[in-house]
N, C-alpha and C positions, 0 to 999 in steps of 0.2 A: 378526561375533563369535559363534562357534557354541558354544564350550566353554571354560568358565573354571573353574579350580581355586581353592578357598578353603582355605588352609592356615595358620590363625592359631594362634599361641600365645595364652595368656590375657593380658589386661592385668591384672597381679596387683593385687589389692585393689580392682578396679573391675568387670571383666566377664570371663566365661568365654569360651573359644575358640568354643563353640557359639553363645553369644549374639552375639558379634562377627560370626561367619559369617552368622547370620540377618539381621543388619542390612546386611552387605555384599551378601548375595544380593538384598535389596530394592533396593539401589542399582543393581545390575546390571540386574535385570529392569524397573526403572523406564524404562530406556533401550533395552534389548534383551530384550523379553519372551519371545522364542523361544529365548534362549540357554540351553544346558544348563549348570547350575551344580553342581559336585561339591564337597562339603564333606569335608575331611580334617582333623579336629582334631589338633593335634600338641602334644608336650611333649618336654622334653629330659632326663628322668630325675627331675625335681622333682615338685612338687605338680601333679596333673592327668595324670600319665603313665598311670595305670590307666584313667582316664576316656577318654583319647585313644585308647588301644588297644581298649578294650572297646566303644566307640561304633561302631567300624568292623569289628568281628569278631564271630563267633558265640562269645560268652563268657558263661558262667554266673556271676552275681555271688553270692558267699557271704559270710557274716560269722562271726566267732568271738569268744569272750571272751578278752581280753588285758589287759595292764596298760599304763598310760600311762607317760611318762618318770619320774614320781614314784611309780610302782607303785600307782596307783589303778586299780581295775577299770573296764573300758570295753569297748565293742564296736568291732571294726575290720572293714572289708570289703575284699575283693579279688576277683579274677576267676580262673576256671578255663576253659581252652579246651574246646571242645565234645568233643574226644576224651579229655578228662580227664587229659592228660599234663603240661600246663604251667600253673603258677600265675603270675599276673601281679599283683604287689603293689608298693606303695610304702611305704617305711619311715615316711614322714610320717603315714600312717594310724594308726600306733601310737606313734611316737616323734617326732612333729613338734612344732616350736616353738609353733604356735598352740594346742596342747593344754594349755599351761601359762600361768596368769595371769602378767602382767608381773612382779609382785612376788615370784613364787616361782621365777623362772628362775635356775638355777645349774648350769652344766655339770659342776661337781664332783660333784653329787648326782644327776644324771639318768642314765638307763640305756636301752639299746636292747633290754631284755628283751622288751618287747611285740612287737617285730619278730620276734624269735626264736620267740615263741609263734605268730605268724601262719605262719611257715615250718613249725613242727611240725604245725600244723593241716593245712596243704597236703600235707605228707608223709603224714599219717594218711589223707587222702582219696585217696591214690594218685598224686599228682603227683611226677614225677621230674625235671622241669626247672622251675627258679624264675627268673623274670625280675623283677628288683627295681630300682625306682628309688630312689635314696638322697638326693635333695635335700630341703631343708627341715627338717633334724633339730634337736632341742633338746639334743643330746648331744655329749659329747667323751669317750666311753668306749672309743674305738678298736674298737668292736664286741664288747667282752667281754660286755656284757649279752645281745646276740643269741646269742652262743656259749654262755653260761651257761644260757639257756633251752633250748638243744639238748643239754645234758648236760655241757658242759665245766666244769671247776673251776679257779679261779685261786687259787693258793696262795702264801703268803708264805714267808719263810725258815724259819719254824717248822713249815711244813706245814699251817697253818691257812687255811681258805677265806676269801677276801676278798669283800666285796660287789661286784658287777660294775658299778661306777660310775667316773666319771672320776678321783676322788681316790685310787682304789686302784692306778692304773697304776704309780706309782713304787714300790710295795711288792711287785709280782708277782715271784716268784722262779722259779715253775714252773707249767706248764699241764698239768693232768691230763685226758686224753681218754678214760680207761678207761670212763666212763659215757656217752660221747657217743651220740647217737641213731644206731642202726645203719643206718637208711635213708639217712643222709648219704653213705655209700659208693656208693650207687646213683644219686645225684642230682647234676645239674650246675646251676651258678648263673651266670646272665648278669647282671652288675651294671651298671645304666644310670647313668652318671655324667656330670654336666654341667660339671665343673670338672677342672683338671689339677694341682691343688695337691699338693705332696709331703706326706709324713707329718708332718714337723716342719720347723722353720726359719722364716725370715722370711715365707715364703709358705705355711707349714704350717697344719694344722688349728687349733691353739690360737691362734697369732698373728693369723690372719686372721678366723676365725669365732667363737671363744669370746667375744669382747666382744659380739657380736650376740646371744649366748645368755645374757647376764647376768653374765659374768665380769669382775671388777675387774682392773686391771693386775697386782696381786700374784697373783691367781688364775690369770691367763694364764701367768705365769712358772712357777707350780706345775704347771699342766697340761703346759706345754712340757717340763719336766724329766721328768714322768711318761711322756710320749710317747717321749722319747729313751731312757729306761730300758727301756720295754717293747719298743721296736724292737730294742734290744741283746739282750734276753732271747730274742726271736723269732729273731734272727740266730744266737745260740749254740745254741738248742735245736731249731730247725726248719730251720736252714741256709738261711734266706731273708732277704735284705736288702730290707725294705719301705720304707726311708727315702726313696728317690728315685723310686719308681714314680709316674708321672703319675696323679693321681687318688687316690693313697693317703690324702691328707688330707681327702677328701670325707666328709661326714657325720660330722665329728668323729673322723676316722681310721678309720671303719668300712671305707672303701674299701680300705685296705691291711691292716687288722687281721684281716679274715676270710680273706685269701688263703692263709695257711699252713695253714688248718684245713678249708677247704671246696674242692670241685672247682669253683673260681670263676675268672671272668675279668672284668676291668673293660673296658667298652666305652663309646664315646660314646653318651649317652642318645638323642640324636636319631637316630643311625644305627640303633639297635635299633628305635625306634618306627617309623621310615619303612620299614624292612625288613619288620617284622611287618605293616604296613599295605599292603605292596606298592605303595609310593608311585611307584616308577619306572614300573610298568605303568599306574598311574592317570593319570599326567601325559602319557603318550605321545599325541601328536596334539592336545594342548590348545593353545588360542590364547594363553592368559595365565594366570599364577598371581598371586593376591593373597596376601600374607602380612603379618605384623605382630606387634608386641608393645608393651608399655607405653612402653618407651624404646628409640629407635633411636640407636645411636652406633657408634664404631669397633670396639667389642667384638661387635657384632651378628653379623657374618659369621664370627666366629672360634670354631667348635666348638659354638655354641649352636644352638637350634632353627632360626632363620632361616638360619644358615650351612649347615646340612645340607640344607635345602630348596633353597637356591641351588646347592649342589653338584650335586644331581640334576637341577635345571632346566637348568643349563649343559650337562650331558651330553645332554639331550634337546632342547636348543635352544628352550626355552620361556621367554619373557621373564617377569621377576618384578617386580612393583610392591610396595613395602613401605609400610605406613602405621603410624603410632604416635602416642601421646599427646604424647611429647616427642621432638624430632628434633634430633640433632647430627651433625656430620661428614658432610654429604650428599655432598661430593666424594669422600671416602674410600669411602663405601658404593657410589657409582656405579662407582668404580674396581674394587671387589670384584666387580661384575657386576649389581647391582640396576639395572633399567632406569630406575626413578625412585623418589623418596622423597617421601612426603607426611605432614604433620602433620594430625591431626584437629581441632586447635584453630584456629578461624577468627577469634578475637579474644582479647585478653588476658583471662584469667579467674583466679580464685583456685585454689589447689591443691585445696581442698575441692570446688569446682564441677567442676574438671577430672576429679576422681576419682568424681564422681557417675555411677552406672551409666546411668541413662536419658539424661543429657546426653551422655555419651560415645557411646552407641549411636546417638543421633540424629545426632551429628556424623559418625560412621563412614558411615552411610547417605548423608549429604549429600556427603561427600568422594568416596565411590565413585561416586555419581551423576554428579558433575562430571567425574571421570576418564573415565567411560564416554561422556559427552557429547562430550568432546574426541576420544576414539577414533572416535566416530560421524562426526565431521567428516572424518577420514581415510578412512573407509569410503565416504563419499559422494563423496569426491574421486576 
C-alpha cells in the first residue's frame, strides 16, 4: 500500500473533513507507516465548500461587512484566488440558517442581501468570476435579496419598492435593473448546487425546505404561491421559464431566481469542487481512496459529494472505501461501485455519544486501522 487518497465530506454537526482525514491518516500509518497519504477535503456546494477549495489551493482569505438573514450587521469571509480573478464564496457565510436563533427563524422575513454584499465586495476587489456554493440557507426569497444588494429593485403594481424578503414574492410586478451594478456585465457566476429540486411544486423550494427554516404549513402555502407568481413574472418579463430547471429550488429558490439576471450557470457542487482541486490528476496511480460522510444510504452516490468522488475513481480504476456514522443500504452502495462500506460505530450508543467529536474521531481511526490490517493480510499473501 503505497499511496492512499483521503477525500472526506464533513460529518455534519460532529467533525470537519480535515479532522476526519487526520484520524484516518493515523489509522493508515499505524499499519503502513511508509504509505503516502494525500488529503483532499471535499464539499458539494453547501457548508464547507470554501474551506474545501481554499485548503488545497493558493487562495487569499478576505472578509467584509455584510448583513445576516435578518439584516443584522456581521463579518463574512470568502476566498480570492492568487491571480485575483476568482472569488470563492458560500452563501451560508452571510445567509445561512445557523446564523439565526431557532426562535427567530422565518423564511418569510429572511433575505439573501448579505450574500449580495459579499459579491459586491468581490467585484470591487477586481474579481470577475464568482464561484458560489448555495447550500445551508435560512431563506426563501428566490435570490431577490442578493439581487437587491447588487442594485436591482423589485416593484409592486403601484411601482413602489418591496423589501427583498420571501413574503414579497407574491407582490412583485416588475424588476427594475436600471441601477444594477455595472460590473455584473463583465462577471460570470458558477453556482455550486447540491440538490436538483425545481423552483416550486411538491419537490420545490417552499414545500421541501421552508419547514426546516421555520415556516408553518400556512406559511409554506403562502411562500409557494409567491414562488409560482414570481416565476410567472420572470417568464413574462425575462422570457425565461425557471420553474422546472433542476436545482432552481436550491437555497430557497436562489438557484433559479438569479439565472435571468446574472451571467450564471448551475452546476453540480461536487463537480465544481473536484475540478478546481484537480482531483482527477490527484488520484491517478493511487492504490485506494477513503471517503465518507455522516450518513451513508442509497442517496449517497446520487449527485452528492461521495457520488462525484466515485465517478472520478471509476474512470481512473481506483477502489473506493466509504465510512460513515450511520450506514444503510450497503448492497445498493456496493452496486453503485463502492468497494466496501463501514460504520464507525462499534457498539450501540446514544445519538449524543455518536455525535461527540472526540468519540467519532477515535472510532474513525480504529475502523481505518482494522481495514488496513485486513489489506495487510492480502499484501503478505
